[in-house]
N, C-alpha and C positions, 0 to 999 in steps of 0.2 A: 891644038893649042893656037890661043890667039897670039898673034905677032907681036902685039902691043904690051902683053905681059912679059916683064923682064925676070920676074921673080915667080918661084913656085912654092907653095905652101904644104906644110907637112899636113899629112891627115890628123884628124882630132884622135888623142888618145883613147883607147878604151877604158870605160869605166871600171874604178875597182869593185872589187867584190868584199861583202859585208865580213868575210873572216880575215881578209887584210888589214881593215880597219879596225875591229872590236874584237877580233879572236873568236867570233862564233861561226858555227858552219854556216855555209850558205844554204839557205831556204827561202821558203816562199815568203813573201812580205804577210800573208795572212796568217802562217804559222807563227811567226814572230810577234805580230799583233796579238794573237791568243794567249800567247806565252806572257806578255806584258799585261794583259788584262786580268789573267789568271793570279799574277804576282800582285797586282793592285787591289784584286778582290778579296784576297787570302789576308792582305795587310788590313783592309777595311773591316773585316769580319773579326780580326783580332784587336783591332783598336776599338770596335764596337764593344766587345766582351770587358776589355779594360775600362769602357767608359761606363758600364753598367755596374760593375763592381764597385768603381770609384762613385758614381752616382747613389748606390746603396749605402756606401759609408757616408757620404755627406748628408744623405736623408737622415740618417741615425744622429749624425752629430747636430743636425739643425733641429731634431726633435728633442734631445737633450738641452740644447741651449735654451729653446722655448721654455722647457720646463723649468730650468734654472731661472729665467729671467720671471716667469710666473711667480715662482717662489720668493724671489727677491722684491717684486712688486707687491706681494701680500705682505712681506715683513715690512716693507717701506710704510703700507698704509696702516698697519698695527702700531708702529712707531708714531708716525703722525697722529694718531688718534691718540695714543698714550700721552704724547706731549701736549697736545691741545686739552687732555681732560687736566694734566697737572697743572697747565696755565690756568685753565678756568676754577678749579679748586684754589689756586694760590691767589687768584682776583678776588674770589668770594671771601677768603679767610682775610685778606688785607684791605677789604672793603671800607671797614671802619677807620682805616688810618688815614685821616684826612690830609695830612701832609704829603702822603706818598701819591704822586700823579700815575694814574694807570694809563697804560699804552696798550696799543695792539699788540697781537701774538707777534713775536720777532721773527724775522727772515732768518734762516739758517746761515749762519757762519762760514763762509766758503774758504775762509783761510786756514781753518783748522787743519791740522794734517790728518790724513786718513788712517783709521785704527779699526779695530774689529768691531761691528756693530754692538755688540754685547757690551762693551767699554763704556759707549756713550749713553746706552740705557742704564746701566748701572750708575753712572754718573748723573743722570737725569733723576733716578730713583733717590739717590743719595742727598742730591740738593734740595729735592722736595722734603724729604723727610726732615733735613737741617731746618728748614723754614719752619715746618709744623713744630718741631721740638722748641726752636726759639720762639714762636708765638705762644706755645703752650706755658713755658718759662714766664713771658712777659705777663700773660695772663695772671699767673700765680702770684708774680710780685706787685702787681697793680691792686689784686684783692688784698693782700697784705697791707698795702699802703692806706686803702680806703677804710679798714677796720680801725 
């Protein structure tokens, strides 16, 4: 021993074994690595199966939603064509009324509360029928006055 050293050091303590730390039996690191990889691979396979099931469900929902959107678009197109046709017919019937200034087709009123589309179509048809009725009555009255 060196006479200059006045203090002696204890040897480094031995490393703890894995069973002391996490309660697993001591084995080689390779075996433990293989176990962990097997657990991860099994979890990944289960997750893949769940993802496939969920993907199938979502694809079915997407297809149903796309069909519904197509139906709604078709219905909207039919309603818009019906409204435009009613508008054109009303303009033709009122063309001789010089006091009435004709305007372009009005934009939809976005402040109206939402209701089933059938109610709006029924109201549009009722309003057009009321216009036709009032014009036919008016024509009859005018003819009587002219005679």
